[in-house]
N, CA, C and O atoms as CSV, one atom per row, in Angstrom:
chain,resi,resn,atom,element,x,y,z
A,1,MET,N,N,47.466,18.806,-30.694
A,1,MET,CA,C,46.087,18.621,-30.947
A,1,MET,C,C,45.737,17.136,-30.957
A,1,MET,O,O,44.650,16.728,-30.547
A,2,ASN,N,N,46.682,16.352,-31.433
A,2,ASN,CA,C,46.487,14.919,-31.511
A,2,ASN,C,C,46.337,14.285,-30.135
A,2,ASN,O,O,45.556,13.359,-29.919
A,3,TYR,N,N,47.134,14.840,-29.207
A,3,TYR,CA,C,47.065,14.318,-27.861
A,3,TYR,C,C,45.737,14.679,-27.156
A,3,TYR,O,O,45.230,13.931,-26.320
A,4,ARG,N,N,45.208,15.834,-27.523
A,4,ARG,CA,C,43.915,16.216,-26.911
A,4,ARG,C,C,42.803,15.258,-27.357
A,4,ARG,O,O,41.930,14.876,-26.578
A,5,HIS,N,N,42.870,14.886,-28.641
A,5,HIS,CA,C,41.868,13.944,-29.156
A,5,HIS,C,C,41.954,12.582,-28.492
A,5,HIS,O,O,40.965,11.924,-28.170
A,6,CYS,N,N,43.210,12.211,-28.314
A,6,CYS,CA,C,43.427,10.882,-27.663
A,6,CYS,C,C,42.942,10.941,-26.204
A,6,CYS,O,O,42.352,9.987,-25.696
A,7,GLY,N,N,43.206,12.096,-25.533
A,7,GLY,CA,C,42.759,12.193,-24.128
A,7,GLY,C,C,41.253,12.203,-24.071
A,7,GLY,O,O,40.663,11.548,-23.212
A,8,ALA,N,N,40.604,12.946,-24.982
A,8,ALA,CA,C,39.160,13.031,-24.986
A,8,ALA,C,C,38.550,11.652,-25.331
A,8,ALA,O,O,37.512,11.261,-24.797
A,9,LEU,N,N,39.218,10.952,-26.222
A,9,LEU,CA,C,38.713,9.585,-26.621
A,9,LEU,C,C,38.871,8.641,-25.445
A,9,LEU,O,O,37.991,7.819,-25.190
A,10,ALA,N,N,39.981,8.746,-24.722
A,10,ALA,CA,C,40.190,7.865,-23.562
A,10,ALA,C,C,39.157,8.158,-22.465
A,10,ALA,O,O,38.655,7.232,-21.828
A,11,LEU,N,N,38.847,9.404,-22.248
A,11,LEU,CA,C,37.836,9.759,-21.268
A,11,LEU,C,C,36.451,9.300,-21.695
A,11,LEU,O,O,35.659,8.846,-20.869
A,12,LEU,N,N,36.166,9.415,-22.952
A,12,LEU,CA,C,34.879,8.969,-23.485
A,12,LEU,C,C,34.739,7.433,-23.313
A,12,LEU,O,O,33.713,6.937,-22.848
A,13,LEU,N,N,35.796,6.711,-23.702
A,13,LEU,CA,C,35.738,5.263,-23.579
A,13,LEU,C,C,35.697,4.825,-22.108
A,13,LEU,O,O,35.020,3.861,-21.753
A,14,GLY,N,N,36.431,5.549,-21.269
A,14,GLY,CA,C,36.435,5.239,-19.855
A,14,GLY,C,C,35.068,5.421,-19.224
A,14,GLY,O,O,34.687,4.661,-18.334
A,15,ALA,N,N,34.313,6.445,-19.689
A,15,ALA,CA,C,33.031,6.697,-19.130
A,15,ALA,C,C,32.008,5.750,-19.694
A,15,ALA,O,O,31.029,5.439,-19.016
A,16,ALA,N,N,32.200,5.264,-20.944
A,16,ALA,CA,C,31.245,4.390,-21.572
A,16,ALA,C,C,31.311,2.950,-20.944
A,16,ALA,O,O,30.290,2.266,-20.876
A,17,GLN,N,N,32.452,2.529,-20.515
A,17,GLN,CA,C,32.617,1.203,-19.948
A,17,GLN,C,C,31.754,1.002,-18.690
A,17,GLN,O,O,31.056,-0.010,-18.612
A,18,PRO,N,N,31.766,1.915,-17.701
A,18,PRO,CA,C,30.968,1.713,-16.548
A,18,PRO,C,C,29.461,1.725,-16.874
A,18,PRO,O,O,28.688,1.033,-16.211
A,19,VAL,N,N,29.033,2.505,-17.888
A,19,VAL,CA,C,27.668,2.526,-18.284
A,19,VAL,C,C,27.279,1.194,-18.821
A,19,VAL,O,O,26.214,0.680,-18.481
A,20,ALA,N,N,28.129,0.594,-19.677
A,20,ALA,CA,C,27.835,-0.720,-20.259
A,20,ALA,C,C,27.791,-1.753,-19.145
A,20,ALA,O,O,26.913,-2.616,-19.154
A,21,SER,N,N,28.697,-1.697,-18.200
A,21,SER,CA,C,28.640,-2.726,-17.132
A,21,SER,C,C,27.447,-2.490,-16.214
A,21,SER,O,O,26.923,-3.451,-15.651
A,22,ALA,N,N,27.000,-1.255,-16.043
A,22,ALA,CA,C,25.867,-1.001,-15.203
A,22,ALA,C,C,24.588,-1.525,-15.880
A,22,ALA,O,O,23.668,-1.948,-15.181
A,23,THR,N,N,24.505,-1.507,-17.235
A,23,THR,CA,C,23.360,-2.025,-17.852
A,23,THR,C,C,23.311,-3.551,-17.752
A,23,THR,O,O,22.236,-4.140,-17.643
A,24,ARG,N,N,24.520,-4.199,-17.791
A,24,ARG,CA,C,24.607,-5.690,-17.594
A,24,ARG,C,C,24.161,-6.049,-16.187
A,24,ARG,O,O,23.457,-7.036,-15.975
A,25,GLU,N,N,24.577,-5.242,-15.240
A,25,GLU,CA,C,24.190,-5.553,-13.836
A,25,GLU,C,C,22.701,-5.402,-13.648
A,25,GLU,O,O,22.112,-6.141,-12.858
A,26,GLN,N,N,22.071,-4.482,-14.337
A,26,GLN,CA,C,20.640,-4.246,-14.262
A,26,GLN,C,C,19.838,-5.425,-14.859
A,26,GLN,O,O,18.728,-5.726,-14.421
A,27,GLU,N,N,20.427,-6.066,-15.852
A,27,GLU,CA,C,19.722,-7.212,-16.493
A,27,GLU,C,C,19.625,-8.408,-15.595
A,27,GLU,O,O,18.623,-9.123,-15.600
A,28,LEU,N,N,20.701,-8.639,-14.794
A,28,LEU,CA,C,20.682,-9.823,-13.902
A,28,LEU,C,C,19.614,-9.704,-12.833
A,28,LEU,O,O,18.892,-10.679,-12.623
A,29,PRO,N,N,19.462,-8.630,-12.168
A,29,PRO,CA,C,18.417,-8.530,-11.138
A,29,PRO,C,C,17.004,-8.706,-11.701
A,29,PRO,O,O,16.092,-9.078,-10.962
A,30,ASP,N,N,16.813,-8.446,-12.993
A,30,ASP,CA,C,15.469,-8.576,-13.552
A,30,ASP,C,C,14.969,-10.034,-13.352
A,30,ASP,O,O,13.824,-10.240,-12.950
A,31,LYS,N,N,15.767,-10.970,-13.614
A,31,LYS,CA,C,15.377,-12.361,-13.426
A,31,LYS,C,C,15.129,-12.652,-11.967
A,31,LYS,O,O,14.178,-13.345,-11.608
A,32,GLU,N,N,16.006,-12.108,-11.121
A,32,GLU,CA,C,15.912,-12.298,-9.723
A,32,GLU,C,C,14.630,-11.587,-9.212
A,32,GLU,O,O,13.902,-12.132,-8.382
A,33,MET,N,N,14.375,-10.398,-9.707
A,33,MET,CA,C,13.153,-9.687,-9.311
A,33,MET,C,C,11.912,-10.447,-9.729
A,33,MET,O,O,10.945,-10.513,-8.971
A,34,LEU,N,N,11.921,-11.019,-10.916
A,34,LEU,CA,C,10.771,-11.824,-11.349
A,34,LEU,C,C,10.538,-13.033,-10.456
A,34,LEU,O,O,9.395,-13.400,-10.182
A,35,ARG,N,N,11.618,-13.646,-10.005
A,35,ARG,CA,C,11.492,-14.785,-9.092
A,35,ARG,C,C,10.907,-14.287,-7.784
A,35,ARG,O,O,10.011,-14.917,-7.222
A,36,MET,N,N,11.415,-13.142,-7.287
A,36,MET,CA,C,10.917,-12.630,-6.045
A,36,MET,C,C,9.464,-12.244,-6.131
A,36,MET,O,O,8.705,-12.465,-5.188
A,37,ILE,N,N,9.066,-11.669,-7.248
A,37,ILE,CA,C,7.610,-11.304,-7.471
A,37,ILE,C,C,6.788,-12.578,-7.456
A,37,ILE,O,O,5.745,-12.621,-6.805
A,38,ASP,N,N,7.219,-13.604,-8.143
A,38,ASP,CA,C,6.500,-14.874,-8.179
A,38,ASP,C,C,6.404,-15.460,-6.768
A,38,ASP,O,O,5.357,-15.985,-6.388
A,39,LEU,N,N,7.492,-15.376,-5.985
A,39,LEU,CA,C,7.466,-15.856,-4.613
A,39,LEU,C,C,6.460,-15.081,-3.760
A,39,LEU,O,O,5.732,-15.678,-2.966
A,40,LEU,N,N,6.415,-13.764,-3.917
A,40,LEU,CA,C,5.510,-12.944,-3.173
A,40,LEU,C,C,4.061,-13.229,-3.575
A,40,LEU,O,O,3.167,-13.232,-2.729
A,41,ARG,N,N,3.840,-13.464,-4.845
A,41,ARG,CA,C,2.481,-13.853,-5.267
A,41,ARG,C,C,2.060,-15.192,-4.674
A,41,ARG,O,O,0.923,-15.334,-4.223
A,42,ASP,N,N,2.947,-16.165,-4.668
A,42,ASP,CA,C,2.667,-17.447,-4.042
A,42,ASP,C,C,2.371,-17.264,-2.570
A,42,ASP,O,O,1.431,-17.857,-2.040
A,43,MET,N,N,3.175,-16.439,-1.904
A,43,MET,CA,C,2.966,-16.254,-0.450
A,43,MET,C,C,1.583,-15.604,-0.228
A,43,MET,O,O,0.857,-15.985,0.690
A,44,GLU,N,N,1.234,-14.639,-1.061
A,44,GLU,CA,C,-0.063,-13.943,-0.908
A,44,GLU,C,C,-1.207,-14.952,-1.184
A,44,GLU,O,O,-2.244,-14.918,-0.521
A,45,MET,N,N,-1.008,-15.809,-2.132
A,45,MET,CA,C,-2.054,-16.786,-2.443
A,45,MET,C,C,-2.213,-17.737,-1.277
A,45,MET,O,O,-3.340,-18.089,-0.926
A,46,ILE,N,N,-1.140,-18.157,-0.678
A,46,ILE,CA,C,-1.173,-19.036,0.478
A,46,ILE,C,C,-1.861,-18.355,1.650
A,46,ILE,O,O,-2.649,-18.965,2.373
A,47,LYS,N,N,-1.544,-17.071,1.821
A,47,LYS,CA,C,-2.132,-16.268,2.903
A,47,LYS,C,C,-3.632,-16.216,2.723
A,47,LYS,O,O,-4.377,-16.408,3.684
A,48,GLN,N,N,-4.107,-15.948,1.463
A,48,GLN,CA,C,-5.527,-15.867,1.215
A,48,GLN,C,C,-6.221,-17.182,1.466
A,48,GLN,O,O,-7.320,-17.220,2.019
A,49,MET,N,N,-5.560,-18.298,1.046
A,49,MET,CA,C,-6.125,-19.634,1.293
A,49,MET,C,C,-6.243,-19.917,2.744
A,49,MET,O,O,-7.244,-20.498,3.162
A,50,ASN,N,N,-5.259,-19.536,3.565
A,50,ASN,CA,C,-5.319,-19.710,5.005
A,50,ASN,C,C,-6.444,-18.865,5.629
A,50,ASN,O,O,-7.144,-19.318,6.535
A,51,MET,N,N,-6.599,-17.655,5.138
A,51,MET,CA,C,-7.641,-16.822,5.612
A,51,MET,C,C,-9.058,-17.427,5.323
A,51,MET,O,O,-9.952,-17.373,6.167
A,52,LEU,N,N,-9.217,-17.988,4.130
A,52,LEU,CA,C,-10.493,-18.611,3.792
A,52,LEU,C,C,-10.752,-19.824,4.651
A,52,LEU,O,O,-11.883,-20.021,5.095
A,53,ARG,N,N,-9.746,-20.649,4.904
A,53,ARG,CA,C,-9.866,-21.786,5.785
A,53,ARG,C,C,-10.283,-21.325,7.193
A,53,ARG,O,O,-11.170,-21.904,7.819
A,54,GLU,N,N,-9.621,-20.280,7.659
A,54,GLU,CA,C,-9.949,-19.765,9.023
A,54,GLU,C,C,-11.377,-19.233,9.067
A,54,GLU,O,O,-12.083,-19.443,10.054
A,55,LEU,N,N,-11.806,-18.553,8.019
A,55,LEU,CA,C,-13.185,-18.020,7.946
A,55,LEU,C,C,-14.154,-19.140,7.960
A,55,LEU,O,O,-15.154,-19.071,8.675
A,56,GLU,N,N,-13.899,-20.234,7.160
A,56,GLU,CA,C,-14.797,-21.416,7.154
A,56,GLU,C,C,-14.838,-22.059,8.566
A,56,GLU,O,O,-15.899,-22.466,9.039
A,57,ARG,N,N,-13.706,-22.136,9.200
A,57,ARG,CA,C,-13.629,-22.711,10.539
A,57,ARG,C,C,-14.461,-21.877,11.527
A,57,ARG,O,O,-15.217,-22.417,12.335
A,58,LEU,N,N,-14.299,-20.542,11.440
A,58,LEU,CA,C,-15.067,-19.689,12.314
A,58,LEU,C,C,-16.551,-19.754,12.051
A,58,LEU,O,O,-17.345,-19.754,12.992
A,59,GLU,N,N,-16.950,-19.812,10.775
A,59,GLU,CA,C,-18.347,-19.923,10.441
A,59,GLU,C,C,-18.940,-21.227,10.963
A,59,GLU,O,O,-20.061,-21.256,11.471
A,60,ALA,N,N,-18.155,-22.323,10.827
A,60,ALA,CA,C,-18.612,-23.618,11.318
A,60,ALA,C,C,-18.729,-23.583,12.835
A,60,ALA,O,O,-19.678,-24.135,13.392
A,61,GLY,N,N,-17.773,-22.939,13.518
A,61,GLY,CA,C,-17.780,-22.828,14.969
A,61,GLY,C,C,-18.969,-21.964,15.406
A,61,GLY,O,O,-19.593,-22.255,16.426
A,62,GLY,N,N,-19.282,-20.932,14.670
A,62,GLY,CA,C,-20.428,-20.047,14.960
A,62,GLY,C,C,-21.731,-20.787,14.825
A,62,GLY,O,O,-22.636,-20.593,15.636
A,63,ALA,N,N,-21.852,-21.628,13.826
A,63,ALA,CA,C,-23.016,-22.405,13.625
A,63,ALA,C,C,-23.204,-23.406,14.735
A,63,ALA,O,O,-24.331,-23.644,15.169
A,64,GLN,N,N,-22.128,-23.995,15.202
A,64,GLN,CA,C,-22.232,-24.936,16.338
A,64,GLN,C,C,-22.682,-24.232,17.602
A,64,GLN,O,O,-23.509,-24.756,18.348
A,65,VAL,N,N,-22.146,-23.055,17.843
A,65,VAL,CA,C,-22.549,-22.315,19.051
A,65,VAL,C,C,-24.009,-21.949,18.983
A,65,VAL,O,O,-24.713,-22.010,19.991
A,66,LYS,N,N,-24.481,-21.565,17.796
A,66,LYS,CA,C,-25.903,-21.205,17.599
A,66,LYS,C,C,-26.754,-22.400,17.921
A,66,LYS,O,O,-27.771,-22.274,18.603
A,67,ASN,N,N,-26.346,-23.592,17.428
A,67,ASN,CA,C,-27.204,-24.777,17.608
A,67,ASN,C,C,-27.152,-25.233,19.061
A,67,ASN,O,O,-28.151,-25.737,19.574
A,68,SER,N,N,-26.045,-25.075,19.724
A,68,SER,CA,C,-25.925,-25.567,21.067
A,68,SER,C,C,-26.339,-24.551,22.123
A,68,SER,O,O,-26.312,-24.871,23.311
A,69,ALA,N,N,-26.707,-23.381,21.748
A,69,ALA,CA,C,-27.128,-22.369,22.707
A,69,ALA,C,C,-28.501,-22.753,23.278
A,69,ALA,O,O,-29.417,-23.044,22.509
A,70,PRO,N,N,-28.663,-22.762,24.597
A,70,PRO,CA,C,-29.950,-23.144,25.149
A,70,PRO,C,C,-31.020,-22.067,24.836
A,70,PRO,O,O,-30.797,-20.858,24.898
A,71,THR,N,N,-32.121,-22.587,24.518
A,71,THR,CA,C,-33.233,-21.617,24.270
A,71,THR,C,C,-33.876,-21.245,25.578
A,71,THR,O,O,-34.101,-22.103,26.431
A,72,LYS,N,N,-34.165,-20.010,25.740
A,72,LYS,CA,C,-34.760,-19.517,26.953
A,72,LYS,C,C,-36.275,-19.836,26.923
A,72,LYS,O,O,-36.986,-19.617,25.942
A,73,ALA,N,N,-36.688,-20.356,28.051
A,73,ALA,CA,C,-38.108,-20.671,28.164
A,73,ALA,C,C,-38.867,-19.375,28.391
A,73,ALA,O,O,-38.386,-18.436,29.025
A,74,ALA,N,N,-40.062,-19.369,27.850
A,74,ALA,CA,C,-40.858,-18.166,28.031
A,74,ALA,C,C,-41.294,-18.118,29.479
A,74,ALA,O,O,-41.623,-19.150,30.062
A,75,PRO,N,N,-41.301,-16.936,30.066
A,75,PRO,CA,C,-41.714,-16.879,31.472
A,75,PRO,C,C,-43.142,-17.305,31.656
A,75,PRO,O,O,-44.058,-16.863,30.963
A,76,SER,N,N,-43.290,-18.177,32.614
A,76,SER,CA,C,-44.611,-18.681,32.883
A,76,SER,C,C,-45.378,-17.716,33.706
A,76,SER,O,O,-44.828,-17.107,34.623
A,77,SER,N,N,-46.588,-17.560,33.418
A,77,SER,CA,C,-47.375,-16.635,34.204
A,77,SER,C,C,-48.160,-17.430,35.243
A,77,SER,O,O,-49.155,-18.080,34.925
A,78,LYS,N,N,-47.717,-17.369,36.433
A,78,LYS,CA,C,-48.382,-18.079,37.492
A,78,LYS,C,C,-49.324,-17.064,38.163
A,78,LYS,O,O,-48.943,-15.973,38.587
A,79,LYS,N,N,-50.489,-17.484,38.219
A,79,LYS,CA,C,-51.501,-16.635,38.926
A,79,LYS,C,C,-51.717,-17.186,40.276
A,79,LYS,O,O,-51.948,-18.381,40.459
A,80,GLU,N,N,-51.642,-16.320,41.214
A,80,GLU,CA,C,-51.939,-16.703,42.542
A,80,GLU,C,C,-53.443,-16.722,42.781
A,80,GLU,O,O,-54.156,-15.745,42.552
A,81,SER,N,N,-53.846,-17.771,43.206
A,81,SER,CA,C,-55.297,-17.815,43.462
A,81,SER,C,C,-55.555,-17.369,44.923
A,81,SER,O,O,-54.929,-17.845,45.869
A,82,LEU,N,N,-56.446,-16.494,45.037
A,82,LEU,CA,C,-56.818,-16.048,46.368
A,82,LEU,C,C,-58.064,-16.740,46.839
A,82,LEU,O,O,-59.089,-16.717,46.159
A,83,LYS,N,N,-57.991,-17.341,47.967
A,83,LYS,CA,C,-59.196,-18.026,48.469
A,83,LYS,C,C,-59.606,-17.471,49.748
A,83,LYS,O,O,-60.598,-17.917,50.325
Protein backbone atom coordinates (compact mmCIF):
# COMPACT_ATOMS: atom_id res chain seq x y z
CA MET A 1 0.00 0.00 0.00
CA ASN A 2 2.85 2.30 0.75
CA TYR A 3 4.25 1.86 -2.73
CA ARG A 4 0.89 2.68 -4.29
CA HIS A 5 0.79 5.97 -2.42
CA CYS A 6 4.30 6.80 -3.53
CA GLY A 7 3.44 5.98 -7.12
CA ALA A 8 0.30 8.08 -7.00
CA LEU A 9 2.22 10.93 -5.41
CA ALA A 10 4.92 10.71 -8.07
CA LEU A 11 2.31 10.82 -10.84
CA LEU A 12 0.58 13.75 -9.19
CA LEU A 13 3.81 15.71 -8.82
CA GLY A 14 4.87 14.79 -12.35
CA ALA A 15 1.60 16.12 -13.73
CA ALA A 16 1.73 19.28 -11.63
CA GLN A 17 5.17 20.32 -12.86
CA PRO A 18 4.20 20.75 -16.55
CA VAL A 19 1.13 22.73 -15.49
CA ALA A 20 3.29 25.07 -13.42
CA SER A 21 5.78 25.50 -16.27
CA ALA A 22 2.93 26.08 -18.72
CA THR A 23 1.61 28.94 -16.60
CA ARG A 24 5.10 30.48 -16.50
CA GLU A 25 5.31 30.25 -20.28
CA GLN A 26 1.94 31.96 -20.60
CA GLU A 27 3.10 34.88 -18.46
CA LEU A 28 6.02 35.70 -20.74
CA PRO A 29 4.00 36.12 -23.95
CA ASP A 30 1.68 38.52 -22.14
CA LYS A 31 4.36 41.22 -22.15
CA GLU A 32 5.22 40.35 -25.72
CA MET A 33 1.56 40.45 -26.70
CA LEU A 34 1.17 43.87 -25.10
CA ARG A 35 4.15 45.13 -27.09
CA MET A 36 2.66 43.69 -30.26
CA ILE A 37 -0.71 45.29 -29.54
CA ASP A 38 1.01 48.65 -28.98
CA LEU A 39 2.90 48.22 -32.24
CA LEU A 40 -0.31 47.43 -34.11
CA ARG A 41 -2.02 50.47 -32.58
CA ASP A 42 0.89 52.66 -33.66
CA MET A 43 0.76 51.20 -37.16
CA GLU A 44 -3.00 51.82 -37.34
CA MET A 45 -2.50 55.40 -36.15
CA ILE A 46 0.17 55.98 -38.79
CA LYS A 47 -2.11 54.45 -41.42
CA GLN A 48 -4.96 56.79 -40.44
CA MET A 49 -2.64 59.82 -40.51
CA ASN A 50 -1.46 58.86 -44.00
CA MET A 51 -5.06 58.46 -45.14
CA LEU A 52 -5.93 61.93 -43.80
CA ARG A 53 -2.93 63.45 -45.59
CA GLU A 54 -3.94 61.70 -48.81
CA LEU A 55 -7.51 62.94 -48.42
CA GLU A 56 -6.32 66.51 -47.89
CA ARG A 57 -4.07 66.21 -50.93
CA LEU A 58 -6.93 64.91 -53.05
CA GLU A 59 -9.26 67.64 -51.83
CA ALA A 60 -6.65 70.29 -52.62
CA GLY A 61 -6.12 68.73 -56.06
CA GLY A 62 -9.87 68.67 -56.65
CA ALA A 63 -10.15 72.35 -55.76
CA GLN A 64 -7.34 73.20 -58.19
CA VAL A 65 -9.06 71.26 -60.98
CA LYS A 66 -12.33 73.07 -60.26
CA ASN A 67 -10.63 76.46 -60.39
CA SER A 68 -8.67 75.70 -63.53
CA ALA A 69 -11.56 74.15 -65.46
CA PRO A 70 -12.50 76.40 -68.38
CA THR A 71 -15.95 77.80 -68.18
CA LYS A 72 -18.10 77.11 -71.18
CA ALA A 73 -19.33 80.16 -72.96
CA ALA A 74 -23.03 80.43 -73.42
CA PRO A 75 -24.00 79.68 -76.98
CA SER A 76 -24.45 82.87 -78.87
CA SER A 77 -27.59 83.27 -80.78
CA LYS A 78 -26.74 84.59 -84.15
CA LYS A 79 -29.62 85.64 -86.15
CA GLU A 80 -29.30 85.58 -89.84
CA SER A 81 -30.65 88.62 -91.35
CA LEU A 82 -32.53 88.13 -94.54
CA LYS A 83 -32.36 90.96 -96.99
